[in-house]
N, C-alpha and C positions, 0 to 999 in steps of 0.2 A: 503496590504501585510498581509496574514493570519498568525496567530500564529500556528506553527506546533510543539508545545511542550513548556513546562514551561521554558526550557533552551534556547529558541530562542528569540533573541532580534532584529535580522535583517536578511535579505536574499538578494541574488543577483538575479535580473531578468535575466535569460539566454535567453529566447526566447518567442516571442508572437506567438500564433497560430491563432489569429484573427486580423482583421484590421478594421478601422473605416467604418461603414456602414454594417458590418456583423450582421445578426440576430442570436442571440444565445439563448439557453434555459438553465434552471436550470439543473446543473449536467454536462454541457459541459466542456471539458478541454479547457482552454483559454490561459494558459501560463505555462512555466516551470521555477521554482525557485530553486536556489541552496542554501542549508543551510549547516551548519557545518557537518551535518550527511549524507545528500543525496540530489540528484536532485529530485525534487518533482513536479508532475503535479498538477496545481492549477485549481480548478473547479469554475464555476460561480454559484452563489446561487440565481439568479433571471433571469427572461425572459426579453428580450429587444433587443435594437439595440446599437451597440458600437458607442458612440459619439466621443471619443478621447482616445488615448493611452498616458497617462501622463508620464510614465517612459520608458526610452530607455533600450534596452538590454545592460547588463554590469553594470548597476547602482546598487549600494548597497542601500537598502531601509529599514528603520526601520519598525518593526511590527506595523500595523495600518495605515501606510501611504497609500494614494490613488495611485493605479496603473493605473486605467482607469475609464472613466465615461461612464455610461450606461443609455440610455433612456428607462425606463421600460414601458412607455406608447407609445413608437414608433411603427411604422408598416412599412413594406417594401414599397418603392415607387410604386405607381400604374403605370401600363404600362411599367414596366421595362423589361417584357418578360423573367424574370428569377425567379426561385423559391427562397425563402429565404434560406440563408445558414444555415444548421442544422448540428450540430456536432453529429457524431455517438457515441455510448457508447464506453467505454474503452475496448480494446481488451482483450479477454479471461477473462472477469469479472466473478467472482464467484457468486452464487445465492445470491440475496438480501433478507433481512428479509421480510416475507410476508406482514408486515404492510405498506411497501412502495408501492405506485402505480407504475405500469410499465411505462417505458419511451418509447417515440416514437423512432423507429429505422429506419434509412434510408433503410437498406437492406431488410426491410419487404415490401417495395413498390412493386407493381406488375410490371412484365415485360411488356413493351409496345414497339412497333416499333419506331425507331428514326424518328423525324419529321424534315426534312431538313430545313424548313423555321423557326424553332424555335431556338433561341439562347440557347446554353448550359448553365445550371446553374453553378454557381461557386462551386468548390468542397468544402466539409466541412473542418473546421479547423483541425479535426483529420486526414482526408485524406491528407491535405497539410503537416501535421507533419510527417506522415508515408512516404510520397513521399520524403521528405527531408532526412529522415533516410536511405531510400533505394537508394538515389541518382537518382531519376527519375524526369525528367522535365515534369511537368503536361501539359505544352503548346504543347507537341508533342504527347500526349496520347488522344485517342478517347474512351470515356466511352461506356460501353455495355448496359447501361440502357436508359430509356426514355430521349430524348433530348441530348443524348451524355454525360450525367453526369458521372463523374469519381467516382467510389466507391472503397472502400478498396480492394474488391475482384479483381478489375482490376489491382491494384498495385501488389498484391501478385502473380497473374497469370503471370504478366510481369517479376517480380523478379524471379519467378521459371523458366521461359523460358531463362532468361539471367544469370542463376547461374554460367555459365562457364566463363563469362567475368566480370571484375570489374564494380561495379556501381559507378557513379560519380554524385554528386549533381550539379545542374545547375550552381551555383556560383563557385564551384570548377572547373568546366569545363572551365568557362570563365577566371578564374584566371590562369589556366594552359596554356591556349592559349596566354594570355598576357605575362606571364613570361617565355614561351617556355619550360615548364616542360613536360616531357614524362610521361603520365599517367601510362604507364605500369611499371614504376619504383617506383611508389608511393604506400607505404603500407597504406591501408585504416584503419581508426580507428572507422568508423561508424558501424551501425548495419550490421551484416553479412559481414564485410569487406568493406563497402561502403566508397568511398573516399570523405572526407569533405574538406571544404575550408581551415580549419586549417592545414590539411595535406599538401595542396599545399603551403601555406605560409611557413610552416616549411621547406619543401624541398627547396623552392626558396631562403630562407634566409640561407641555409646551416646549419640549426639547428640540434639538436640531433635527432636520429631516433625516430619514433613515439612511439615505445615500451618503450624507456627510458623516454621520456617525460610523457607518460601516467603513468609510474611507479612512477615518482616523484610526479605527480598530486595526485595519489592514496595515496602516503605516506603523502602528506600534508593534504589531507582530513582526513586520519586516525589520524594525530596529532591534527587537529582542533576538531575532534569528541571526542578524548580522553580528551582534555582540557574542552570541554563543559560538558561531563559526570562528570569529576572531580569537576567542579564548582557546578553542581546541587547536586551531592551526598554529597559534603561537606556541602552544605546548608541544605540538608535533615538531616544529622547527627547532625548538629549544632542546628537546630530549632525543630526537631521532637523527642519527648521522645518515642523511640521505646520500645515495649515489644514483646516477642517472645513466640510462642506456637508450639508444634508439636504433631503429632499422627501418628500411623501406621495403614494403611488400607489394609484389605484383598481383593484382586482383583480377587479371584477365580471365582466368579459368572460372573463378567464383562468379563474376558478373555474367559471363556467357552461360554458365550452368543455371543461374537464377533466371535469366531471360527465357531459357527453354522451359524451366519448371513453371514459371508464372503464366505461360500460355495455357496451362491446364488448370489453373487455380482461379476461383472467383476473385473479383477485384478486391473485396475486403480481406482476402487471405493471402494476397501476394506478398512475396518476400522482399526485403530490402537488405542492402549490404550490411547495415548496422547489426542485424540479427546474426549474420555470419561472424562478424567481428566478436560479438559477445560470446557466441558459442565456442569460437576458437580460443578465446582467452580462458574460458572455464575448463576446456579440455586440456589446454596447456598447463594450467595450474594443477590439474590432477597428475600430470606427468612430472611436474617439478614441485613436489609437496613442500619443499623447504621455503617456498614463498606463499604457501596457503595456510595461514594460521595467525596466531597472535603472540605478541611479546608481553609476557605477564611475569611479574616478580623476578625480573632479571634473567629470564630464559624464554626460549621460543617453544610454543606449544602448538604442534600441528593440528589442524582442524580435521575432523573425520569426513566431512563433506566439503564440496566446493560451493559455498553459499556466496554467490556473486552479488556485490553491491553495485547498483546502477545509479551513478551520481546524476541527478536531474536538477536543472535550474528552474525555479518557479517564476511565473510571470510577475508576481508581486515582489520578487527579489529573494535572494537566499537559495539554499540548496537542501535537497533531501536525498537520501540514499536507500530506497527500498531494495529488498533482497530477492533474488531469484534463487530459491532453495534448490540445492543439489543440481545446479545448472549444468554440470558436466554429464548428467544422465538424461537430459532432455534432448529431443531431436529439434531440428531447426524450426519446424512449424510451431512447436511448443514454446521455444524461446521467443519467436516472433509474437505469438499471442500474449505471452506474459509481459514482454517489453511494452507492447502497445497498451495493455490493460493497466499496468503499473504506472506508466507515464500519465495516462488520462486521469486515473484516480488520485495520483499524487498531486496533480495540479488542481484537482477539484476538492482537495482536502478530505478524501474518503479512504485513506489507507488504514489497514488493521495493524494492531500492535505487533503481531508476528512478522509482518512484512517490513518492519523497521528494526528487527533484531540484528545483532552484530554480524556483518558480513565477514567472511574469511579472507577475501581479497576484493578490491573494488576496481571499477572501470569508469573512466571519464571519456566520453565520446563527444567532442565538440565539432565534429565534421559538418553538422548542419549550420554551424556558424561561420564556416569557411576557414577555420583555423588549420594551419598546416601541421602543427605538432603540439602536444600537451606535455608540459613538464609539471607534473602534479605534486601535491603535498600529501603525504601518507596520512590516512585517517587512523589514529591510534585506537586500540592496540594492534591493528593490522600491521603487516610488515611490507606490503607491496601495493602499488597502484599502477594499473595499465592505462595508458592514454592512447586514443585514436584520433588522428586528424581527419581532414576532409579527403574523401576519395575523389581524385582529380586526374584527368588525362595529362600525362607528362612524357617527355622523351625517355626512352628506356632501351637498353641494348639487349637483344634476344638473339642468341646464336651468332653473335658477331655483327648483327645488323641492327641499325637504329630504327625504332618505331615509336608509336604512341600507345601507351598502355595506361589503364586505370591503376594508379598507385595510391598507397596510403602509408603515412609515417606512423609507426608504432613505437611508443616510448614506454619505459619502465622506470618508476621511482621505487627504490627498495631500501630497506633498513640494513645498514652495514653491520649492525650488531648480530643480525640473524644470518646473513649471507654475504657473499662477495660477488664481484662482477661476473665471474665465471658461471656461477649458478644463474644469475640474471640473464646472461646471454643464452643459456639453455632455454629459458622460458620464451624469449623472443624468437629463437630459432624454431621452437615447437609451434608457435603461432603461425609463422610463415609456412611451415610444412603442412599444417592442418588446412590452411586456407588454399593451398595448392591442390587439395583433394576434396572439394566441396561436396561431392556426392556422398561422402562418409559422414557428413554432419547430420 
């Protein structure tokens, strides 16, 4: 069970996406785990063959407990007539930092005519997971690729053709037949309205409508998340001697440069000041490594990379902090794409476990809420948090003349055990200098 934050002690295994005998690769999604904050897709961090699933769905497991056993030296059995099961990459994944090698993708395999004599390879774990979401029975579907292998594109095409009728998971269909439930009367709570097994059980038991049950579940999650945040922030204020600094930065050059750049970009790729603020914070943290790392066992441990935590508020209440890995190595367009992708998937509950790993420094940007400045609480074991307020036009003196400029208040909350105000001031000064030369981002 991975640790998905300093405030996580345990998680509930919701679903396995692999089974014993499956060949999996580093980065494949193998399970879905429920935490106090969100349901998270868990990745595998090694290649091998699944030997055994140790934990059953529904079990509550402490962090660090074994979920499954993997044979890292195993190989697919010879003469099986089937290709190894390979998980496709996560859907709509934003660009990865250039330092990571590209992953093998199933959909890049060349098209070949189907061979009737060859047994179809098993669909990937991600395909099985998507089929479950869409309510598609894979046993009834013939794939369009070599050997009849079913790919994600086959599922999406079928879902598109069947959009006018409700989708039903195979288990839900069997339960409905057994219980005599009319599927046309069941409101689906799965992806795009798909009917799940829980929907059938609820109707068969005469329970509350799906909407009310989901509302109660969301309310309970929000309560659990609030308690988790309260405990961690109480610990932070109790153990960490915070000090605070702030400065005001003129974004005139940044805004003007972005305006010119956006004229050449498609609407969906246009840059916003928030991306520049995140990029500047990451690069400044690289310049001031004393604020980029963790306080562990009574000492500061600098982080090898600037893994920037983006603090996001959820519509249902509470906070998540997905990570922009090696954010200081990304250009502005990559930061923009990752920021947009992580925000969308965090609020949809579709983050992966690696995206909730421990940041080395976090950023809280409340500019879209009209907040002038952010006096944050450090997320332990980190030692610093950068806050950005709203970018707003205000009076500002330039070369002895008063004018109106787009200004932003930048704040720093830092751990006095690790640094003092002189080092914190260097970080804020670096952010201001970087934002004055946006063409270098």
